[in-house]
DRENLO-899130 format. One record per atom (N, C-alpha, C, O): x, y, z; atom name; residue in three letters; residue number from 1. Coordinates in steps of 0.1 Angstrom, whole numbers, plus 5000, padded with zeros to 4 digits. Last residue first. Layout:
! residues N
{c1->X&c2->Y&c3->Z&atom->CA&rest->ALA&nr->NUM}
...
! end
This chain:
! residues 86
{c1->7551&c2->4677&c3->7787&atom->N&rest->THR&nr->86}
{c1->7557&c2->4682&c3->7774&atom->CA&rest->THR&nr->86}
{c1->7573&c2->4688&c3->7777&atom->C&rest->THR&nr->86}
{c1->7579&c2->4693&c3->7768&atom->O&rest->THR&nr->86}
{c1->7530&c2->4685&c3->7802&atom->N&rest->GLY&nr->85}
{c1->7539&c2->4681&c3->7810&atom->CA&rest->GLY&nr->85}
{c1->7555&c2->4678&c3->7796&atom->C&rest->GLY&nr->85}
{c1->7566&c2->4679&c3->7800&atom->O&rest->GLY&nr->85}
{c1->7506&c2->4701&c3->7798&atom->N&rest->GLU&nr->84}
{c1->7507&c2->4686&c3->7790&atom->CA&rest->GLU&nr->84}
{c1->7520&c2->4675&c3->7799&atom->C&rest->GLU&nr->84}
{c1->7520&c2->4663&c3->7802&atom->O&rest->GLU&nr->84}
{c1->7510&c2->4727&c3->7805&atom->N&rest->GLU&nr->83}
{c1->7503&c2->4719&c3->7816&atom->CA&rest->GLU&nr->83}
{c1->7505&c2->4707&c3->7809&atom->C&rest->GLU&nr->83}
{c1->7508&c2->4700&c3->7818&atom->O&rest->GLU&nr->83}
{c1->7536&c2->4732&c3->7792&atom->N&rest->GLU&nr->82}
{c1->7536&c2->4726&c3->7797&atom->CA&rest->GLU&nr->82}
{c1->7524&c2->4726&c3->7806&atom->C&rest->GLU&nr->82}
{c1->7528&c2->4725&c3->7817&atom->O&rest->GLU&nr->82}
{c1->7520&c2->4737&c3->7766&atom->N&rest->LYS&nr->81}
{c1->7529&c2->4719&c3->7762&atom->CA&rest->LYS&nr->81}
{c1->7530&c2->4716&c3->7780&atom->C&rest->LYS&nr->81}
{c1->7527&c2->4705&c3->7785&atom->O&rest->LYS&nr->81}
{c1->7502&c2->4758&c3->7775&atom->N&rest->PHE&nr->80}
{c1->7500&c2->4751&c3->7773&atom->CA&rest->PHE&nr->80}
{c1->7504&c2->4731&c3->7771&atom->C&rest->PHE&nr->80}
{c1->7498&c2->4720&c3->7772&atom->O&rest->PHE&nr->80}
{c1->7528&c2->4775&c3->7771&atom->N&rest->ASP&nr->79}
{c1->7516&c2->4779&c3->7777&atom->CA&rest->ASP&nr->79}
{c1->7515&c2->4759&c3->7783&atom->C&rest->ASP&nr->79}
{c1->7523&c2->4752&c3->7790&atom->O&rest->ASP&nr->79}
{c1->7533&c2->4774&c3->7741&atom->N&rest->THR&nr->78}
{c1->7545&c2->4770&c3->7755&atom->CA&rest->THR&nr->78}
{c1->7533&c2->4768&c3->7767&atom->C&rest->THR&nr->78}
{c1->7531&c2->4757&c3->7770&atom->O&rest->THR&nr->78}
{c1->7511&c2->4779&c3->7733&atom->N&rest->HIS&nr->77}
{c1->7513&c2->4772&c3->7719&atom->CA&rest->HIS&nr->77}
{c1->7523&c2->4769&c3->7739&atom->C&rest->HIS&nr->77}
{c1->7518&c2->4761&c3->7747&atom->O&rest->HIS&nr->77}
{c1->7514&c2->4806&c3->7738&atom->N&rest->MET&nr->76}
{c1->7499&c2->4799&c3->7744&atom->CA&rest->MET&nr->76}
{c1->7497&c2->4789&c3->7740&atom->C&rest->MET&nr->76}
{c1->7486&c2->4784&c3->7742&atom->O&rest->MET&nr->76}
{c1->7528&c2->4821&c3->7729&atom->N&rest->ARG&nr->75}
{c1->7531&c2->4815&c3->7742&atom->CA&rest->ARG&nr->75}
{c1->7522&c2->4808&c3->7747&atom->C&rest->ARG&nr->75}
{c1->7522&c2->4804&c3->7759&atom->O&rest->ARG&nr->75}
{c1->7524&c2->4818&c3->7703&atom->N&rest->GLY&nr->74}
{c1->7541&c2->4812&c3->7707&atom->CA&rest->GLY&nr->74}
{c1->7537&c2->4810&c3->7725&atom->C&rest->GLY&nr->74}
{c1->7542&c2->4801&c3->7732&atom->O&rest->GLY&nr->74}
{c1->7504&c2->4837&c3->7698&atom->N&rest->LEU&nr->73}
{c1->7503&c2->4824&c3->7696&atom->CA&rest->LEU&nr->73}
{c1->7512&c2->4809&c3->7702&atom->C&rest->LEU&nr->73}
{c1->7510&c2->4797&c3->7704&atom->O&rest->LEU&nr->73}
{c1->7517&c2->4864&c3->7705&atom->N&rest->ILE&nr->72}
{c1->7503&c2->4853&c3->7715&atom->CA&rest->ILE&nr->72}
{c1->7506&c2->4843&c3->7715&atom->C&rest->ILE&nr->72}
{c1->7511&c2->4837&c3->7724&atom->O&rest->ILE&nr->72}
{c1->7530&c2->4864&c3->7683&atom->N&rest->GLU&nr->71}
{c1->7536&c2->4860&c3->7695&atom->CA&rest->GLU&nr->71}
{c1->7528&c2->4854&c3->7712&atom->C&rest->GLU&nr->71}
{c1->7530&c2->4846&c3->7722&atom->O&rest->GLU&nr->71}
{c1->7514&c2->4862&c3->7662&atom->N&rest->SER&nr->70}
{c1->7521&c2->4853&c3->7661&atom->CA&rest->SER&nr->70}
{c1->7535&c2->4848&c3->7683&atom->C&rest->SER&nr->70}
{c1->7541&c2->4839&c3->7688&atom->O&rest->SER&nr->70}
{c1->7499&c2->4892&c3->7670&atom->N&rest->VAL&nr->69}
{c1->7493&c2->4874&c3->7674&atom->CA&rest->VAL&nr->69}
{c1->7502&c2->4863&c3->7675&atom->C&rest->VAL&nr->69}
{c1->7502&c2->4855&c3->7684&atom->O&rest->VAL&nr->69}
{c1->7512&c2->4917&c3->7688&atom->N&rest->ASP&nr->68}
{c1->7511&c2->4910&c3->7679&atom->CA&rest->ASP&nr->68}
{c1->7511&c2->4893&c3->7681&atom->C&rest->ASP&nr->68}
{c1->7518&c2->4885&c3->7688&atom->O&rest->ASP&nr->68}
{c1->7487&c2->4939&c3->7702&atom->N&rest->MET&nr->67}
{c1->7492&c2->4925&c3->7703&atom->CA&rest->MET&nr->67}
{c1->7497&c2->4918&c3->7686&atom->C&rest->MET&nr->67}
{c1->7491&c2->4915&c3->7676&atom->O&rest->MET&nr->67}
{c1->7471&c2->4965&c3->7694&atom->N&rest->LEU&nr->66}
{c1->7483&c2->4961&c3->7686&atom->CA&rest->LEU&nr->66}
{c1->7483&c2->4952&c3->7687&atom->C&rest->LEU&nr->66}
{c1->7478&c2->4947&c3->7677&atom->O&rest->LEU&nr->66}
{c1->7447&c2->4961&c3->7705&atom->N&rest->ARG&nr->65}
{c1->7445&c2->4959&c3->7691&atom->CA&rest->ARG&nr->65}
{c1->7458&c2->4960&c3->7686&atom->C&rest->ARG&nr->65}
{c1->7459&c2->4957&c3->7675&atom->O&rest->ARG&nr->65}
{c1->7448&c2->4962&c3->7736&atom->N&rest->VAL&nr->64}
{c1->7452&c2->4944&c3->7726&atom->CA&rest->VAL&nr->64}
{c1->7452&c2->4945&c3->7715&atom->C&rest->VAL&nr->64}
{c1->7456&c2->4935&c3->7709&atom->O&rest->VAL&nr->64}
{c1->7472&c2->4986&c3->7747&atom->N&rest->ASP&nr->63}
{c1->7461&c2->4980&c3->7737&atom->CA&rest->ASP&nr->63}
{c1->7460&c2->4970&c3->7731&atom->C&rest->ASP&nr->63}
{c1->7468&c2->4967&c3->7722&atom->O&rest->ASP&nr->63}
{c1->7481&c2->4978&c3->7781&atom->N&rest->GLU&nr->62}
{c1->7485&c2->4974&c3->7772&atom->CA&rest->GLU&nr->62}
{c1->7476&c2->4981&c3->7764&atom->C&rest->GLU&nr->62}
{c1->7466&c2->4984&c3->7771&atom->O&rest->GLU&nr->62}
{c1->7480&c2->4984&c3->7810&atom->N&rest->GLY&nr->61}
{c1->7476&c2->4996&c3->7801&atom->CA&rest->GLY&nr->61}
{c1->7479&c2->4993&c3->7785&atom->C&rest->GLY&nr->61}
{c1->7479&c2->5002&c3->7777&atom->O&rest->GLY&nr->61}
{c1->7479&c2->4958&c3->7820&atom->N&rest->ARG&nr->60}
{c1->7493&c2->4966&c3->7819&atom->CA&rest->ARG&nr->60}
{c1->7493&c2->4971&c3->7812&atom->C&rest->ARG&nr->60}
{c1->7502&c2->4970&c3->7803&atom->O&rest->ARG&nr->60}
{c1->7451&c2->4945&c3->7817&atom->N&rest->ASP&nr->59}
{c1->7458&c2->4954&c3->7830&atom->CA&rest->ASP&nr->59}
{c1->7467&c2->4962&c3->7835&atom->C&rest->ASP&nr->59}
{c1->7468&c2->4969&c3->7845&atom->O&rest->ASP&nr->59}
{c1->7455&c2->4947&c3->7793&atom->N&rest->LEU&nr->58}
{c1->7446&c2->4958&c3->7796&atom->CA&rest->LEU&nr->58}
{c1->7450&c2->4960&c3->7809&atom->C&rest->LEU&nr->58}
{c1->7453&c2->4971&c3->7815&atom->O&rest->LEU&nr->58}
{c1->7470&c2->4921&c3->7795&atom->N&rest->ALA&nr->57}
{c1->7469&c2->4933&c3->7788&atom->CA&rest->ALA&nr->57}
{c1->7463&c2->4942&c3->7791&atom->C&rest->ALA&nr->57}
{c1->7472&c2->4950&c3->7795&atom->O&rest->ALA&nr->57}
{c1->7450&c2->4909&c3->7810&atom->N&rest->ASN&nr->56}
{c1->7462&c2->4908&c3->7818&atom->CA&rest->ASN&nr->56}
{c1->7465&c2->4921&c3->7809&atom->C&rest->ASN&nr->56}
{c1->7463&c2->4932&c3->7814&atom->O&rest->ASN&nr->56}
{c1->7432&c2->4909&c3->7795&atom->N&rest->CYS&nr->55}
{c1->7423&c2->4910&c3->7803&atom->CA&rest->CYS&nr->55}
{c1->7440&c2->4919&c3->7812&atom->C&rest->CYS&nr->55}
{c1->7441&c2->4929&c3->7818&atom->O&rest->CYS&nr->55}
{c1->7443&c2->4883&c3->7771&atom->N&rest->ALA&nr->54}
{c1->7440&c2->4906&c3->7775&atom->CA&rest->ALA&nr->54}
{c1->7438&c2->4909&c3->7780&atom->C&rest->ALA&nr->54}
{c1->7437&c2->4921&c3->7776&atom->O&rest->ALA&nr->54}
{c1->7446&c2->4860&c3->7784&atom->N&rest->GLU&nr->53}
{c1->7461&c2->4874&c3->7781&atom->CA&rest->GLU&nr->53}
{c1->7454&c2->4880&c3->7777&atom->C&rest->GLU&nr->53}
{c1->7461&c2->4890&c3->7775&atom->O&rest->GLU&nr->53}
{c1->7418&c2->4854&c3->7791&atom->N&rest->ALA&nr->52}
{c1->7431&c2->4856&c3->7798&atom->CA&rest->ALA&nr->52}
{c1->7440&c2->4868&c3->7796&atom->C&rest->ALA&nr->52}
{c1->7442&c2->4879&c3->7801&atom->O&rest->ALA&nr->52}
{c1->7417&c2->4850&c3->7765&atom->N&rest->TYR&nr->51}
{c1->7400&c2->4860&c3->7773&atom->CA&rest->TYR&nr->51}
{c1->7410&c2->4864&c3->7782&atom->C&rest->TYR&nr->51}
{c1->7412&c2->4876&c3->7783&atom->O&rest->TYR&nr->51}
{c1->7432&c2->4827&c3->7757&atom->N&rest->MET&nr->50}
{c1->7432&c2->4844&c3->7751&atom->CA&rest->MET&nr->50}
{c1->7420&c2->4857&c3->7755&atom->C&rest->MET&nr->50}
{c1->7416&c2->4868&c3->7751&atom->O&rest->MET&nr->50}
{c1->7423&c2->4809&c3->7778&atom->N&rest->TRP&nr->49}
{c1->7438&c2->4816&c3->7775&atom->CA&rest->TRP&nr->49}
{c1->7438&c2->4833&c3->7767&atom->C&rest->TRP&nr->49}
{c1->7442&c2->4844&c3->7770&atom->O&rest->TRP&nr->49}
{c1->7401&c2->4810&c3->7762&atom->N&rest->GLY&nr->48}
{c1->7398&c2->4809&c3->7777&atom->CA&rest->GLY&nr->48}
{c1->7409&c2->4816&c3->7777&atom->C&rest->GLY&nr->48}
{c1->7408&c2->4828&c3->7776&atom->O&rest->GLY&nr->48}
{c1->7400&c2->4797&c3->7737&atom->N&rest->LEU&nr->47}
{c1->7392&c2->4812&c3->7744&atom->CA&rest->LEU&nr->47}
{c1->7396&c2->4820&c3->7752&atom->C&rest->LEU&nr->47}
{c1->7395&c2->4832&c3->7752&atom->O&rest->LEU&nr->47}
{c1->7415&c2->4770&c3->7744&atom->N&rest->ALA&nr->46}
{c1->7422&c2->4781&c3->7738&atom->CA&rest->ALA&nr->46}
{c1->7422&c2->4792&c3->7738&atom->C&rest->ALA&nr->46}
{c1->7432&c2->4800&c3->7737&atom->O&rest->ALA&nr->46}
{c1->7394&c2->4762&c3->7754&atom->N&rest->GLN&nr->45}
{c1->7405&c2->4763&c3->7765&atom->CA&rest->GLN&nr->45}
{c1->7414&c2->4771&c3->7754&atom->C&rest->GLN&nr->45}
{c1->7423&c2->4778&c3->7759&atom->O&rest->GLN&nr->45}
{c1->7380&c2->4756&c3->7737&atom->N&rest->MET&nr->44}
{c1->7371&c2->4769&c3->7743&atom->CA&rest->MET&nr->44}
{c1->7381&c2->4771&c3->7755&atom->C&rest->MET&nr->44}
{c1->7378&c2->4778&c3->7764&atom->O&rest->MET&nr->44}
{c1->7391&c2->4740&c3->7717&atom->N&rest->ARG&nr->43}
{c1->7389&c2->4758&c3->7716&atom->CA&rest->ARG&nr->43}
{c1->7384&c2->4766&c3->7728&atom->C&rest->ARG&nr->43}
{c1->7385&c2->4779&c3->7730&atom->O&rest->ARG&nr->43}
{c1->7388&c2->4719&c3->7737&atom->N&rest->GLU&nr->42}
{c1->7404&c2->4724&c3->7731&atom->CA&rest->GLU&nr->42}
{c1->7400&c2->4745&c3->7726&atom->C&rest->GLU&nr->42}
{c1->7404&c2->4756&c3->7730&atom->O&rest->GLU&nr->42}
{c1->7361&c2->4710&c3->7738&atom->N&rest->GLN&nr->41}
{c1->7362&c2->4714&c3->7747&atom->CA&rest->GLN&nr->41}
{c1->7382&c2->4724&c3->7743&atom->C&rest->GLN&nr->41}
{c1->7386&c2->4734&c3->7749&atom->O&rest->GLN&nr->41}
{c1->7362&c2->4706&c3->7710&atom->N&rest->THR&nr->40}
{c1->7347&c2->4720&c3->7708&atom->CA&rest->THR&nr->40}
{c1->7357&c2->4728&c3->7725&atom->C&rest->THR&nr->40}
{c1->7360&c2->4739&c3->7728&atom->O&rest->THR&nr->40}
{c1->7371&c2->4686&c3->7703&atom->N&rest->VAL&nr->39}
{c1->7374&c2->4697&c3->7691&atom->CA&rest->VAL&nr->39}
{c1->7369&c2->4710&c3->7704&atom->C&rest->VAL&nr->39}
{c1->7374&c2->4721&c3->7704&atom->O&rest->VAL&nr->39}
{c1->7354&c2->4669&c3->7715&atom->N&rest->TYR&nr->38}
{c1->7374&c2->4667&c3->7719&atom->CA&rest->TYR&nr->38}
{c1->7373&c2->4685&c3->7718&atom->C&rest->TYR&nr->38}
{c1->7374&c2->4694&c3->7726&atom->O&rest->TYR&nr->38}
{c1->7330&c2->4666&c3->7706&atom->N&rest->MET&nr->37}
{c1->7333&c2->4672&c3->7717&atom->CA&rest->MET&nr->37}
{c1->7349&c2->4674&c3->7724&atom->C&rest->MET&nr->37}
{c1->7353&c2->4680&c3->7734&atom->O&rest->MET&nr->37}
{c1->7343&c2->4652&c3->7677&atom->N&rest->GLU&nr->36}
{c1->7335&c2->4666&c3->7680&atom->CA&rest->GLU&nr->36}
{c1->7334&c2->4673&c3->7693&atom->C&rest->GLU&nr->36}
{c1->7336&c2->4685&c3->7694&atom->O&rest->GLU&nr->36}
{c1->7350&c2->4625&c3->7687&atom->N&rest->LEU&nr->35}
{c1->7361&c2->4637&c3->7685&atom->CA&rest->LEU&nr->35}
{c1->7354&c2->4658&c3->7682&atom->C&rest->LEU&nr->35}
{c1->7359&c2->4669&c3->7683&atom->O&rest->LEU&nr->35}
{c1->7324&c2->4621&c3->7699&atom->N&rest->LYS&nr->34}
{c1->7334&c2->4621&c3->7704&atom->CA&rest->LYS&nr->34}
{c1->7346&c2->4632&c3->7699&atom->C&rest->LYS&nr->34}
{c1->7350&c2->4643&c3->7704&atom->O&rest->LYS&nr->34}
{c1->7310&c2->4622&c3->7673&atom->N&rest->GLY&nr->33}
{c1->7306&c2->4629&c3->7681&atom->CA&rest->GLY&nr->33}
{c1->7313&c2->4632&c3->7695&atom->C&rest->GLY&nr->33}
{c1->7311&c2->4642&c3->7702&atom->O&rest->GLY&nr->33}
{c1->7326&c2->4603&c3->7660&atom->N&rest->TYR&nr->32}
{c1->7326&c2->4620&c3->7655&atom->CA&rest->TYR&nr->32}
{c1->7321&c2->4627&c3->7668&atom->C&rest->TYR&nr->32}
{c1->7327&c2->4637&c3->7673&atom->O&rest->TYR&nr->32}
{c1->7320&c2->4579&c3->7673&atom->N&rest->ALA&nr->31}
{c1->7334&c2->4587&c3->7673&atom->CA&rest->ALA&nr->31}
{c1->7335&c2->4600&c3->7672&atom->C&rest->ALA&nr->31}
{c1->7342&c2->4608&c3->7679&atom->O&rest->ALA&nr->31}
{c1->7292&c2->4579&c3->7674&atom->N&rest->THR&nr->30}
{c1->7296&c2->4580&c3->7683&atom->CA&rest->THR&nr->30}
{c1->7315&c2->4587&c3->7682&atom->C&rest->THR&nr->30}
{c1->7320&c2->4596&c3->7689&atom->O&rest->THR&nr->30}
{c1->7293&c2->4574&c3->7638&atom->N&rest->ALA&nr->29}
{c1->7287&c2->4583&c3->7649&atom->CA&rest->ALA&nr->29}
{c1->7287&c2->4583&c3->7664&atom->C&rest->ALA&nr->29}
{c1->7277&c2->4590&c3->7667&atom->O&rest->ALA&nr->29}
{c1->7305&c2->4546&c3->7642&atom->N&rest->THR&nr->28}
{c1->7313&c2->4570&c3->7634&atom->CA&rest->THR&nr->28}
{c1->7304&c2->4570&c3->7644&atom->C&rest->THR&nr->28}
{c1->7306&c2->4567&c3->7656&atom->O&rest->THR&nr->28}
{c1->7308&c2->4522&c3->7653&atom->N&rest->PRO&nr->27}
{c1->7300&c2->4530&c3->7654&atom->CA&rest->PRO&nr->27}
{c1->7304&c2->4546&c3->7656&atom->C&rest->PRO&nr->27}
{c1->7306&c2->4554&c3->7665&atom->O&rest->PRO&nr->27}
{c1->7306&c2->4497&c3->7622&atom->N&rest->TYR&nr->26}
{c1->7310&c2->4505&c3->7634&atom->CA&rest->TYR&nr->26}
{c1->7309&c2->4514&c3->7637&atom->C&rest->TYR&nr->26}
{c1->7307&c2->4522&c3->7627&atom->O&rest->TYR&nr->26}
{c1->7295&c2->4460&c3->7615&atom->N&rest->ILE&nr->25}
{c1->7295&c2->4480&c3->7620&atom->CA&rest->ILE&nr->25}
{c1->7300&c2->4488&c3->7626&atom->C&rest->ILE&nr->25}
{c1->7301&c2->4486&c3->7639&atom->O&rest->ILE&nr->25}
{c1->7293&c2->4436&c3->7624&atom->N&rest->GLY&nr->24}
{c1->7304&c2->4446&c3->7616&atom->CA&rest->GLY&nr->24}
{c1->7310&c2->4464&c3->7615&atom->C&rest->GLY&nr->24}
{c1->7319&c2->4472&c3->7614&atom->O&rest->GLY&nr->24}
{c1->7265&c2->4429&c3->7634&atom->N&rest->TYR&nr->23}
{c1->7267&c2->4432&c3->7618&atom->CA&rest->TYR&nr->23}
{c1->7280&c2->4433&c3->7616&atom->C&rest->TYR&nr->23}
{c1->7283&c2->4430&c3->7605&atom->O&rest->TYR&nr->23}
{c1->7272&c2->4440&c3->7666&atom->N&rest->SER&nr->22}
{c1->7266&c2->4431&c3->7657&atom->CA&rest->SER&nr->22}
{c1->7270&c2->4419&c3->7641&atom->C&rest->SER&nr->22}
{c1->7275&c2->4408&c3->7639&atom->O&rest->SER&nr->22}
{c1->7292&c2->4465&c3->7658&atom->N&rest->ASP&nr->21}
{c1->7283&c2->4460&c3->7661&atom->CA&rest->ASP&nr->21}
{c1->7282&c2->4446&c3->7662&atom->C&rest->ASP&nr->21}
{c1->7292&c2->4440&c3->7658&atom->O&rest->ASP&nr->21}
{c1->7324&c2->4474&c3->7673&atom->N&rest->PRO&nr->20}
{c1->7319&c2->4471&c3->7659&atom->CA&rest->PRO&nr->20}
{c1->7304&c2->4462&c3->7666&atom->C&rest->PRO&nr->20}
{c1->7304&c2->4454&c3->7676&atom->O&rest->PRO&nr->20}
{c1->7353&c2->4482&c3->7683&atom->N&rest->ASN&nr->19}
{c1->7340&c2->4473&c3->7696&atom->CA&rest->ASN&nr->19}
{c1->7327&c2->4475&c3->7678&atom->C&rest->ASN&nr->19}
{c1->7324&c2->4487&c3->7679&atom->O&rest->ASN&nr->19}
{c1->7372&c2->4492&c3->7679&atom->N&rest->ASP&nr->18}
{c1->7378&c2->4474&c3->7687&atom->CA&rest->ASP&nr->18}
{c1->7360&c2->4474&c3->7688&atom->C&rest->ASP&nr->18}
{c1->7356&c2->4466&c3->7696&atom->O&rest->ASP&nr->18}
{c1->7373&c2->4509&c3->7665&atom->N&rest->LEU&nr->17}
{c1->7375&c2->4499&c3->7661&atom->CA&rest->LEU&nr->17}
{c1->7375&c2->4490&c3->7663&atom->C&rest->LEU&nr->17}
{c1->7376&c2->4480&c3->7656&atom->O&rest->LEU&nr->17}
{c1->7369&c2->4532&c3->7682&atom->N&rest->MET&nr->16}
{c1->7355&c2->4522&c3->7677&atom->CA&rest->MET&nr->16}
{c1->7360&c2->4513&c3->7670&atom->C&rest->MET&nr->16}
{c1->7351&c2->4505&c3->7666&atom->O&rest->MET&nr->16}
{c1->7390&c2->4528&c3->7694&atom->N&rest->ASN&nr->15}
{c1->7378&c2->4523&c3->7705&atom->CA&rest->ASN&nr->15}
{c1->7362&c2->4519&c3->7697&atom->C&rest->ASN&nr->15}
{c1->7352&c2->4512&c3->7700&atom->O&rest->ASN&nr->15}
{c1->7406&c2->4542&c3->7681&atom->N&rest->SER&nr->14}
{c1->7407&c2->4521&c3->7684&atom->CA&rest->SER&nr->14}
{c1->7399&c2->4524&c3->7688&atom->C&rest->SER&nr->14}
{c1->7393&c2->4516&c3->7681&atom->O&rest->SER&nr->14}
{c1->7391&c2->4567&c3->7682&atom->N&rest->ILE&nr->13}
{c1->7389&c2->4556&c3->7662&atom->CA&rest->ILE&nr->13}
{c1->7396&c2->4547&c3->7669&atom->C&rest->ILE&nr->13}
{c1->7393&c2->4537&c3->7662&atom->O&rest->ILE&nr->13}
{c1->7396&c2->4577&c3->7706&atom->N&rest->ILE&nr->12}
{c1->7388&c2->4579&c3->7702&atom->CA&rest->ILE&nr->12}
{c1->7384&c2->4569&c3->7687&atom->C&rest->ILE&nr->12}
{c1->7373&c2->4565&c3->7684&atom->O&rest->ILE&nr->12}
{c1->7428&c2->4571&c3->7706&atom->N&rest->LYS&nr->11}
{c1->7422&c2->4566&c3->7715&atom->CA&rest->LYS&nr->11}
{c1->7408&c2->4565&c3->7709&atom->C&rest->LYS&nr->11}
{c1->7405&c2->4553&c3->7706&atom->O&rest->LYS&nr->11}
{c1->7435&c2->4588&c3->7692&atom->N&rest->VAL&nr->10}
{c1->7438&c2->4576&c3->7685&atom->CA&rest->VAL&nr->10}
{c1->7430&c2->4566&c3->7694&atom->C&rest->VAL&nr->10}
{c1->7427&c2->4554&c3->7690&atom->O&rest->VAL&nr->10}
{c1->7434&c2->4614&c3->7698&atom->N&rest->ILE&nr->9}
{c1->7429&c2->4612&c3->7687&atom->CA&rest->ILE&nr->9}
{c1->7429&c2->4600&c3->7682&atom->C&rest->ILE&nr->9}
{c1->7425&c2->4598&c3->7671&atom->O&rest->ILE&nr->9}
{c1->7447&c2->4616&c3->7723&atom->N&rest->GLU&nr->8}
{c1->7433&c2->4611&c3->7725&atom->CA&rest->GLU&nr->8}
{c1->7421&c2->4609&c3->7710&atom->C&rest->GLU&nr->8}
{c1->7409&c2->4605&c3->7710&atom->O&rest->GLU&nr->8}
{c1->7468&c2->4619&c3->7712&atom->N&rest->LYS&nr->7}
{c1->7464&c2->4602&c3->7720&atom->CA&rest->LYS&nr->7}
{c1->7454&c2->4598&c3->7719&atom->C&rest->LYS&nr->7}
{c1->7450&c2->4586&c3->7717&atom->O&rest->LYS&nr->7}
{c1->7473&c2->4640&c3->7697&atom->N&rest->ARG&nr->6}
{c1->7472&c2->4623&c3->7690&atom->CA&rest->ARG&nr->6}
{c1->7467&c2->4614&c3->7700&atom->C&rest->ARG&nr->6}
{c1->7462&c2->4602&c3->7697&atom->O&rest->ARG&nr->6}
{c1->7465&c2->4656&c3->7716&atom->N&rest->ASP&nr->5}
{c1->7456&c2->4660&c3->7704&atom->CA&rest->ASP&nr->5}
{c1->7462&c2->4644&c3->7696&atom->C&rest->ASP&nr->5}
{c1->7454&c2->4639&c3->7688&atom->O&rest->ASP&nr->5}
{c1->7492&c2->4657&c3->7735&atom->N&rest->LYS&nr->4}
{c1->7479&c2->4657&c3->7733&atom->CA&rest->LYS&nr->4}
{c1->7467&c2->4648&c3->7727&atom->C&rest->LYS&nr->4}
{c1->7462&c2->4638&c3->7731&atom->O&rest->LYS&nr->4}
{c1->7513&c2->4659&c3->7708&atom->N&rest->MET&nr->3}
{c1->7511&c2->4647&c3->7717&atom->CA&rest->MET&nr->3}
{c1->7493&c2->4642&c3->7717&atom->C&rest->MET&nr->3}
{c1->7486&c2->4635&c3->7711&atom->O&rest->MET&nr->3}
{c1->7495&c2->4685&c3->7686&atom->N&rest->SER&nr->2}
{c1->7499&c2->4679&c3->7704&atom->CA&rest->SER&nr->2}
{c1->7506&c2->4669&c3->7704&atom->C&rest->SER&nr->2}
{c1->7506&c2->4667&c3->7691&atom->O&rest->SER&nr->2}
{c1->7503&c2->4697&c3->7650&atom->N&rest->MET&nr->1}
{c1->7492&c2->4686&c3->7665&atom->CA&rest->MET&nr->1}
{c1->7501&c2->4679&c3->7676&atom->C&rest->MET&nr->1}
{c1->7510&c2->4671&c3->7676&atom->O&rest->MET&nr->1}
! end
């Protein structure tokens, strides 16, 4: 898990725990919604990256079906770390 992910999860959970309603009940539905939205956004970013990578491979005349998935994931992880500035 990246530091960016940890920070976002801590932010969402801390916000939930810092804001119980008048009966002391924590707004878990709101927190779950925010977590779900965050995960969905991260997945969409990863899918977009994979699509762009496949298009680049096709432009280079490569067969995307033969691409090494572990190598692709390594490059994606590196690219996302550079985006985060870590």
